C-alpha positions as semicolon CSV with decimal commas, in nm:
position;residue;x (nm);y (nm);z (nm)
1;M;0,580;0,384;3,807
2;S;0,906;0,573;3,766
3;P;0,924;0,953;3,743
4;R;1,048;0,923;3,385
5;S;0,737;0,725;3,284
6;K;0,516;0,988;3,446
7;I;0,686;1,264;3,246
8;I;0,645;1,069;2,921
9;I;0,276;1,005;2,991
10;A;0,221;1,372;3,083
11;S;0,390;1,477;2,757
12;I;0,173;1,246;2,550
13;V;-0,143;1,367;2,722
14;G;-0,035;1,728;2,665
15;V;0,023;1,672;2,294
16;L;-0,310;1,493;2,257
17;A;-0,484;1,777;2,440
18;L;-0,343;2,033;2,192
19;A;-0,417;1,827;1,878
20;P;-0,777;1,951;1,833
21;F;-0,648;2,309;1,822
22;A;-0,370;2,233;1,573
23;A;-0,581;2,034;1,325
24;P;-0,795;2,325;1,193
25;S;-0,483;2,537;1,146
26;L;-0,317;2,259;0,949
27;Q;-0,624;2,219;0,730
28;A;-0,637;2,592;0,660
29;Y;-0,266;2,592;0,576
30;R;-0,312;2,303;0,332
31;R;-0,611;2,474;0,171
32;R;-0,414;2,797;0,117
33;A;-0,114;2,606;-0,020
34;K;-0,328;2,416;-0,271
35;A;-0,508;2,732;-0,381
36;S;-0,176;2,907;-0,429
37;E;-0,036;2,615;-0,630
38;A;-0,347;2,604;-0,849
39;S;-0,317;2,975;-0,917
40;E;0,049;2,936;-1,015
41;M;-0,028;2,643;-1,247
42;L;-0,310;2,836;-1,417
43;D;-0,076;3,130;-1,465
44;L;0,185;2,903;-1,626
45;L;-0,082;2,758;-1,854
46;K;-0,195;3,107;-1,955
47;K;0,160;3,221;-2,028
48;G;0,234;2,906;-2,227
49;A;-0,078;2,947;-2,440
50;A;-0,007;3,318;-2,490
51;S;0,344;3,243;-2,617
52;Y;0,232;2,946;-2,831
53;Y;-0,031;3,117;-3,045
54;P;0,171;3,409;-3,186
55;T;0,461;3,179;-3,286
56;P;0,436;3,090;-3,657
57;R;0,426;2,714;-3,727
58;T;0,528;2,531;-4,044
59;N;0,512;2,170;-4,155
60;A;0,803;1,967;-4,295
61;L;0,757;2,128;-4,637
62;G;0,763;2,481;-4,497
63;A;0,392;2,551;-4,548
64;P;0,222;2,747;-4,269
65;V;0,019;2,542;-4,021
66;D;-0,267;2,666;-3,803
67;C;-0,207;2,672;-3,429
68;Q;-0,373;2,385;-3,246
69;F;-0,330;2,200;-2,925
70;P;-0,171;1,855;-2,958
71;A;-0,402;1,556;-3,002
72;P;-0,460;1,344;-2,692
73;A;-0,218;1,057;-2,637
74;A;-0,323;0,711;-2,753
75;G;-0,572;0,557;-2,514
76;H;-0,658;0,889;-2,350
77;A;-0,981;1,004;-2,512
78;P;-1,125;1,336;-2,393
79;Q;-1,384;1,305;-2,118
80;D;-1,742;1,417;-2,177
81;N;-1,831;1,616;-1,864
82;A;-2,177;1,719;-1,981
83;A;-2,353;1,493;-1,729
């Protein structure tokens, strides 16, 4: 076996030896990133709803219309999560 092959094998063994220590850190990083993203998306949703409701709405004839969320798209009925 050549010295170069020995170095490559030693490098691979070294990386594999460190993998169990890196995996929990990666999982924690992913968890924090997803929690942060969820928080940002909820904040955007809150801000959008807060700006939607005070804005007056009218129909094509100019009559005032109550604020409401849009109807679901065709084929996408709301899910019943009571179970």
